[in-house]
Every structure is written in C-alpha cells, then in structure tokens.
C-alpha positions as CSV (number, residue, x, y, z in Angstrom):
1,X,10.1,-11.7,-0.2
2,X,11.1,-10.8,3.4
3,X,12.2,-14.4,4.1
4,X,14.4,-14.3,1.0
5,X,15.8,-11.0,2.2
6,X,16.7,-12.6,5.6
7,X,18.4,-15.5,3.9
8,X,20.3,-13.0,1.7
9,X,21.4,-10.9,4.7
10,X,22.9,-14.0,6.4
11,X,24.7,-15.0,3.2
12,X,25.9,-11.4,2.7
13,X,27.2,-11.2,6.3
14,X,29.2,-14.4,5.9
15,X,30.7,-13.3,2.6
16,X,31.5,-9.9,3.9
17,X,33.2,-11.1,7.1
18,X,35.2,-13.7,5.1
19,X,36.2,-11.1,2.5
20,X,37.3,-8.6,5.1
21,X,39.4,-11.2,6.9
22,X,41.1,-12.4,3.7
23,X,41.7,-8.9,2.4
24,X,42.7,-7.6,5.8
25,X,45.4,-10.3,6.1
26,X,46.8,-9.2,2.8
27,X,46.8,-5.6,3.9
28,X,44.5,-4.4,1.0
29,X,40.8,-4.0,1.7
30,X,39.1,-3.3,-1.7
31,X,35.8,-1.4,-1.7
32,X,32.8,-3.6,-2.5
33,X,29.3,-2.9,-3.7
34,X,26.2,-4.9,-2.6
35,X,24.1,-6.7,-5.2
36,X,20.8,-7.8,-3.6
37,X,17.2,-8.6,-4.5
38,X,16.0,-11.7,-6.2
39,X,19.4,-13.4,-6.2
40,X,21.8,-15.2,-3.9
41,X,23.7,-12.0,-3.4
42,X,27.2,-10.8,-4.1
43,X,29.7,-8.0,-3.2
44,X,31.1,-6.7,-6.5
45,X,34.5,-4.9,-6.6
46,X,35.8,-2.1,-8.7
47,X,37.0,-2.9,-12.2
48,X,34.4,-5.6,-12.8
49,X,31.9,-5.4,-15.6
50,X,28.3,-5.1,-14.5
51,X,27.4,-8.2,-16.5
52,X,30.1,-10.2,-14.7
53,X,29.1,-8.9,-11.2
54,X,25.4,-9.7,-11.7
55,X,26.2,-13.2,-13.0
56,X,28.2,-13.9,-9.8
57,X,25.1,-12.7,-7.8
58,X,23.2,-15.7,-9.3
59,X,19.8,-14.2,-10.2
60,X,17.0,-16.7,-9.4
61,X,15.0,-16.0,-12.6
62,X,16.3,-16.5,-16.2
63,X,14.7,-13.2,-17.3
64,X,15.3,-10.3,-14.9
65,X,16.0,-6.5,-14.8
66,X,18.7,-4.7,-12.9
67,X,18.1,-1.6,-10.7
68,X,21.1,0.8,-10.3
69,X,20.2,2.6,-7.1
70,X,21.8,5.9,-6.2
71,X,22.1,7.3,-2.7
72,X,20.7,10.6,-4.0
73,X,17.4,8.9,-4.8
74,X,18.0,8.3,-8.6
75,X,17.4,4.8,-9.9
76,X,18.1,3.5,-13.4
77,X,16.5,0.2,-14.6
78,X,18.0,-1.9,-17.5
79,X,17.3,-5.3,-18.8
80,X,19.5,-8.2,-17.7
81,X,20.0,-8.9,-21.4
82,X,21.5,-5.5,-22.0
83,X,24.3,-5.3,-19.4
84,X,27.2,-5.6,-21.8
85,X,29.3,-2.4,-22.0
86,X,28.6,-1.3,-18.4
87,X,31.6,-1.0,-16.1
88,X,31.6,-0.6,-12.3
89,X,34.0,2.2,-11.2
90,X,35.0,3.3,-7.7
91,X,36.5,6.8,-7.5
92,X,39.0,8.2,-5.0
93,X,36.2,10.1,-3.4
94,X,34.7,6.8,-2.3
95,X,31.9,7.0,-4.8
96,X,30.6,4.3,-7.1
97,X,29.3,4.9,-10.6
98,X,28.4,3.1,-13.8
99,X,30.1,4.0,-17.1
100,X,28.9,3.0,-20.5
101,X,29.1,4.4,-24.0
102,X,26.5,1.9,-25.4
103,X,23.6,3.0,-23.1
104,X,21.7,6.2,-22.7
105,X,23.5,8.7,-20.3
106,X,20.8,8.0,-17.6
107,X,22.5,4.6,-16.9
108,X,25.6,6.5,-15.5
109,X,24.4,6.6,-11.9
110,X,27.2,8.5,-10.2
111,X,26.2,8.0,-6.6
112,X,25.6,4.3,-6.9
113,X,24.6,2.9,-3.5
114,X,23.6,-0.7,-4.3
115,X,22.4,-2.9,-7.2
116,X,19.1,-4.8,-7.0
117,X,17.8,-7.6,-9.2
118,X,14.1,-7.8,-9.9
119,X,11.9,-9.9,-12.1
120,X,11.7,-8.8,-15.7
121,X,8.8,-6.3,-16.1
122,X,8.0,-6.4,-12.4
123,X,6.3,-3.3,-11.1
124,X,8.7,-1.4,-8.7
125,X,6.6,1.5,-7.5
126,X,7.0,-0.1,-4.0
127,X,10.2,-2.1,-3.6
128,X,11.1,-4.0,-0.4
129,X,14.9,-4.6,0.0
130,X,16.5,-5.8,3.2
131,X,13.6,-4.6,5.4
132,X,13.5,-1.1,3.8
133,X,10.5,-0.1,1.8
134,X,11.3,2.2,-1.2
135,X,8.6,4.2,-2.8
136,X,9.6,4.9,-6.4
137,X,8.1,7.1,-9.1
138,X,8.9,6.5,-12.8
139,X,10.2,9.6,-14.5
140,X,10.8,8.3,-18.1
141,X,12.6,6.0,-20.5
142,X,15.4,6.8,-22.9
143,X,17.0,4.6,-25.7
144,X,20.3,4.3,-27.4
145,X,21.8,1.6,-29.6
146,X,18.6,-0.5,-29.1
147,X,19.1,-0.4,-25.3
148,X,16.5,1.1,-22.9
149,X,17.0,2.8,-19.5
150,X,14.1,3.7,-17.3
151,X,14.7,6.3,-14.6
152,X,12.9,6.4,-11.3
153,X,13.2,8.7,-8.3
154,X,13.0,7.5,-4.7
155,X,10.2,9.4,-3.0
156,X,10.5,7.7,0.4
157,X,12.6,5.1,2.2
158,X,10.9,3.5,5.3
159,X,13.1,1.2,7.4
160,X,10.8,-1.6,8.6
161,X,10.9,-3.7,11.7
162,X,9.4,-7.0,12.8
163,X,6.6,-5.1,14.5
164,X,3.5,-3.4,13.0
165,X,4.1,-1.0,10.1
166,X,2.2,2.2,9.5
167,X,1.9,3.6,5.9
168,X,0.3,6.6,4.3
169,X,-1.9,5.5,1.4
170,X,-1.3,7.4,-1.9
171,X,1.6,9.5,-0.6
172,X,2.4,12.7,-2.4
173,X,4.9,12.5,-5.3
174,X,7.1,15.2,-3.8
175,X,9.2,15.1,-0.7
176,X,10.9,18.0,1.1
177,X,14.3,16.7,0.0
178,X,13.3,18.2,-3.4
179,X,14.2,21.6,-1.9
180,X,17.9,20.9,-2.2
181,X,17.6,19.5,-5.8
182,X,15.4,22.3,-7.1
183,X,17.7,24.9,-5.6
184,X,20.8,23.3,-7.1
185,X,19.2,23.0,-10.5
186,X,18.3,26.7,-10.4
187,X,21.8,27.8,-9.2
188,X,23.3,25.8,-12.0
189,X,21.1,27.6,-14.5
190,X,22.4,30.9,-13.2
191,X,19.2,31.8,-11.3
192,X,19.2,33.2,-7.8
193,X,17.3,31.2,-5.1
194,X,15.4,32.2,-2.0
195,X,14.1,29.3,0.2
196,X,11.5,30.2,2.8
197,X,11.1,27.4,5.4
198,X,7.8,27.9,7.3
199,X,8.4,25.7,10.3
200,X,5.3,23.6,11.3
201,X,3.0,24.5,8.4
202,X,1.0,21.3,7.7
203,X,-1.0,20.9,4.5
204,X,-4.3,20.9,6.4
205,X,-3.3,24.0,8.4
206,X,-2.6,26.0,5.2
207,X,-5.9,24.8,3.8
208,X,-7.8,26.3,6.8
209,X,-5.9,29.6,7.0
210,X,-6.6,32.9,5.3
211,X,-3.4,32.9,3.2
212,X,-4.4,34.2,-0.2
213,X,-0.9,34.8,-1.5
214,X,0.6,31.4,-0.9
215,X,-2.6,29.7,-2.1
216,X,-2.4,31.7,-5.3
217,X,0.9,30.0,-6.0
218,X,-0.8,26.6,-6.2
219,X,1.1,24.7,-3.5
220,X,1.6,20.9,-3.9
221,X,1.5,18.4,-1.1
222,X,4.9,17.0,-0.1
223,X,6.1,14.4,2.4
224,X,8.1,15.5,5.3
225,X,11.2,13.5,6.2
226,X,11.0,10.8,8.9
227,X,10.9,11.6,11.8
228,X,8.8,14.7,11.2
229,X,10.8,17.0,13.6
230,X,12.6,20.3,12.8
231,X,16.3,19.2,12.8
232,X,15.5,16.2,10.5
233,X,13.4,18.3,8.2
234,X,15.9,21.1,8.0
235,X,18.7,18.6,7.4
236,X,16.8,16.9,4.6
237,X,16.0,20.2,2.9
238,X,19.7,21.2,3.0
239,X,21.2,17.9,1.8
240,X,18.5,16.4,-0.5
241,X,18.6,13.1,1.4
242,X,16.8,11.5,4.3
243,X,18.0,10.8,7.8
244,X,19.5,7.4,7.1
245,X,22.0,9.3,4.9
246,X,22.4,12.7,6.5
247,X,22.5,11.3,10.0
248,X,20.1,13.7,11.8
249,X,17.4,11.4,13.1
250,X,16.7,13.0,16.5
251,X,16.9,16.3,18.2
252,X,20.2,15.6,19.9
253,X,22.2,15.4,16.7
254,X,23.5,18.5,15.1
255,X,26.3,17.3,12.7
256,X,25.5,16.5,9.1
257,X,27.0,13.5,7.5
258,X,26.5,15.1,4.1
259,X,27.7,18.3,2.6
260,X,25.0,20.9,2.8
261,X,23.5,23.2,0.2
262,X,25.5,26.3,1.4
263,X,28.8,24.5,0.8
264,X,27.7,23.3,-2.6
265,X,26.7,26.8,-3.6
266,X,29.8,28.5,-2.3
267,X,31.9,25.9,-4.2
268,X,30.1,27.2,-7.3
269,X,31.2,30.8,-6.5
270,X,27.7,31.8,-5.2
271,X,27.1,34.2,-2.4
272,X,24.9,32.8,0.4
273,X,22.9,34.0,3.4
274,X,21.2,31.9,6.1
275,X,18.7,33.6,8.4
276,X,17.6,31.6,11.4
277,X,15.4,32.0,14.5
278,X,16.7,32.5,18.0
279,X,19.0,29.5,17.8
280,X,20.7,27.3,15.2
281,X,19.4,23.7,15.0
282,X,22.3,22.2,13.0
283,X,26.0,22.7,12.6
284,X,25.9,24.0,9.0
285,X,28.8,25.0,6.8
286,X,27.4,28.6,6.8
287,X,27.0,30.4,10.1
288,X,23.4,31.6,10.4
289,X,22.2,35.1,11.3
290,X,20.0,34.6,14.4
291,X,16.7,36.4,14.9
292,X,14.5,36.7,18.0
293,X,11.2,36.7,16.1
294,X,9.6,36.1,12.7
295,X,9.5,39.9,12.2
296,X,13.3,39.9,12.8
297,X,13.7,37.0,10.4
298,X,11.8,39.1,7.8
299,X,14.0,42.2,8.3
300,X,17.2,40.2,8.2
301,X,16.0,38.4,5.0
302,X,15.2,41.7,3.3
303,X,18.7,42.9,4.1
304,X,20.2,39.9,2.2
305,X,18.0,39.8,-0.9
306,X,21.1,40.3,-3.1
307,X,22.5,36.9,-2.2
308,X,22.6,34.2,-4.8
309,X,21.3,31.7,-2.3
310,X,19.1,33.0,0.6
311,X,17.6,30.6,3.2
312,X,15.2,32.0,5.8
313,X,13.7,29.9,8.6
314,X,10.5,31.2,10.2
315,X,9.5,29.5,13.5
316,X,6.4,31.4,14.5
317,X,3.8,28.9,13.1
318,X,5.3,26.0,15.0
319,X,5.7,28.0,18.2
320,X,2.1,29.1,18.1
321,X,0.7,25.8,17.2
322,X,2.5,24.0,20.0
323,X,0.8,26.3,22.5
324,X,-2.7,26.7,21.0
325,X,-3.1,23.8,18.6
326,X,-2.6,23.6,14.9
327,X,-6.1,24.8,13.9
328,X,-6.7,27.3,16.7
329,X,-7.6,30.8,15.7
330,X,-4.2,32.1,17.1
331,X,-2.3,29.7,14.8
332,X,-4.4,30.5,11.7
333,X,-3.8,34.2,12.3
334,X,-0.1,33.5,12.5
335,X,-0.2,31.8,9.2
336,X,-2.2,34.7,7.7
337,X,0.4,37.2,9.1
338,X,3.3,35.2,7.6
339,X,1.5,35.1,4.3
340,X,1.8,38.9,4.1
341,X,5.6,38.7,5.0
342,X,6.1,36.0,2.4
343,X,4.4,38.0,-0.3
344,X,6.5,41.1,0.5
345,X,9.7,39.1,0.2
346,X,8.7,37.4,-3.1
347,X,7.7,40.8,-4.6
348,X,11.1,42.2,-3.8
349,X,13.2,39.2,-4.9
350,X,14.2,38.4,-8.4
351,X,14.8,34.7,-9.0
352,X,13.5,31.2,-8.0
353,X,11.6,31.0,-4.7
354,X,10.9,27.8,-2.9
355,X,8.5,27.8,0.0
356,X,8.3,24.6,2.1
357,X,7.7,23.3,5.6
358,X,9.7,20.8,7.6
359,X,6.7,19.1,9.2
360,X,3.1,19.7,10.2
361,X,1.4,19.3,13.6
362,X,-1.5,17.3,15.0
363,X,-3.9,18.2,17.9
364,X,-3.4,16.5,21.2
365,X,-6.2,15.6,23.7
366,X,-5.6,18.7,25.7
367,X,-5.9,20.9,22.5
368,X,-2.2,21.7,22.2
369,X,-0.1,20.9,19.1
370,X,2.5,18.1,18.7
371,X,4.5,16.4,16.0
372,X,7.0,13.6,15.4
373,X,4.5,10.8,14.7
374,X,3.8,8.9,11.5
375,X,0.5,10.5,10.7
376,X,-0.7,12.6,7.8
377,X,-1.0,15.8,9.8
378,X,2.7,15.6,10.7
379,X,4.0,14.1,7.5
380,X,2.2,16.1,4.7
381,X,3.2,19.7,4.1
382,X,2.9,22.3,1.3
383,X,5.6,22.8,-1.3
384,X,5.8,25.8,-3.6
385,X,8.4,26.7,-6.3
386,X,7.9,29.8,-8.5
387,X,10.1,32.1,-10.6
388,X,9.7,35.8,-9.6
C-alpha cells in the first residue's frame, strides 16, 4: 500500500505542477481537490460530478467504495456504483463540499478535504493514505432512494515517516478535539457551556488520586493531540482539529490557523469569558483574564459564571507534577484540591460542563515529571461532559 502511495504521490506532483503551469499561463488557477487511494490519482475541479471525477482517477478495482473525507474529521462512505447525482462544489470561502438530492444528507460533507478510493467492503478502521495513518470510528449508516451512506469520525491522524513508528494499541474512541464539537453542539441547542481544562491531568493520575467528585462523573479516556504539550492541546480543544490543521505543533507557535471556539460563539451572539493562568499560551480571538494561581483562576471563573461560554485553564497539576512527579503525594494532593474547586464551580453553574486535560505526564529517571512523548501516560487523559 505504501509503495502504491509513493507512486501516486509522484504522479500527483507531476500532474499538479503541469496543471499549475498551464493554468498560470492562462492567468486563471482553478481550485483542485485531490482524489487518492487505490487509484492512479486525479485532481478534480469545481463543477464536475463526483462520478466523472472518480472515473478520471482510474480506480484499480472494478468494485470500489468512495470516502469523502472532511478536514473536520467527518468521513462519508458511499458505493462506487451510487455516485450519480453528487456534485463537487467549491465555495468562495475556499471550501469544498458535496451536494446531492438523491443521497442521505450525511453525504454532504461541507469541509471536504480529499477523496479516497478503497476496495468495496474493505475495513477502514485504520486507513493509510500518503504516509498518514487515519484511525476511524464508524458512527452509523443512513439510506435514501436505495442509496446508503456510512459515516465515520476521524479519531486520530498520525503522520508517518520512513523510520520506526510507535502506536497505542486499542486507543480511546474519544479525542480532546471533541471539546470544541461538544461545546458547539451545546451552544447551538441554546445551552450554556463551561469548559474546565485541567492541565497535565493524565488518566492514570486521576485513577490514583482522591478525587471523588470527578470520578463520580464517570470520566472517559481520551487521546491527547500530538504532540502532547500544552499549546497543541489547548489549540486542539479550541479548534476541534489536530496540529496539522490548526498549525500549533510546538511551543514556539502562538497563532492559530483555524478560527477558535470563542470567535464561533461570539458570531452566534454568545457572551464569552476566558480565564487563564499567569500567561496566555496562544493568540486567541478573545483576550484571556490572567490569574497567578489556581485559586485565582477559581475566583475569576466564579465571577464569570453568567457567560454563555466560559473556559477556565487550571495549571497547578502540571506545575506540581513537573517538580515532584506525576504520582507523587504532592501531585495527588493537588488533584484532590482541584477536585473540590471543580465541584464548587459545577454546583454553581447551570448548563453543560466539559472537563478535560491537554496531556498527561510520565515519570523521569530522577523522579520528576515530563511530557511530549508518544506514550500512554502522556497521550491518554480523562474527558467528562455533564449537564448541570
């Protein structure tokens, strides 16, 4: 599969360069959409039918399925025999989408990023395309006019290299990017939302701590974004996408390549408040209220409980774990203390509450805490969503 992908990339590069030269000479560069997978490859343009574009990509198998892959993690799968009626549309906002009146609404992927061709009936829980591994979860199938559309969500995208590859077996179904999507869903339903980010709280750390309130809310394990560092995790929670799309892949980057949750909420007419620690990690659309300690974060959060969208970032667990280690008594006591603060905020707030962490920590040889590596301690964190 990877050899085929390499051949496809060479073909795609040649086609794209030639197309850009030809169209550039004419003074009119039309937007194109990549069709990849088990085919020779093609760059489709706006105004084409999906059936025509896929045919030009020359699928290698007679029977195949088509994956419509959105940049927001949504994937729609349809049979290669049921492509009629689907049109490729490119909007002025530089977004691709599929339109069809014959298929279920789930075929209308509005943030279409690429199209992939796979064998008919092939399992796509793990999909390798152009040296990127996609972990997909099937969400359900809908039907209309005898046509079926199966919807998947992308749980993780891992760029691969030619060197060794590390993977987590049986990864959680959730990812911290879900924070953005759950918050948007709640706001659109008219609910108020409070997001509590507990920086550095790994899944195993919560398990060992005396935190009866958070444990009573039945947390679920979730994957941190890669790399598991605070700026990347925060950016993923605020945009709903991973670093390859929001652009914050190391600590030296502050600018988001995607519109954040605050901008989306304010465009809906919602009031927002953002409570941070002693310094802001990102250049967000909403200026944060800075706080010198977790106790100050708590006070500032209580003063803004009337906001439609309230985001509070507690840093104490991460700070303590870096000094003493993730499972040290000092760190476990910090988690227990934050459990009390979290309970107080939840009991005073009316609306949807999301509690999540940006990453966990692992113990180093000298007993201190560290993170940023591809290991379960860093990559698996708790995720809680409840209506209060």
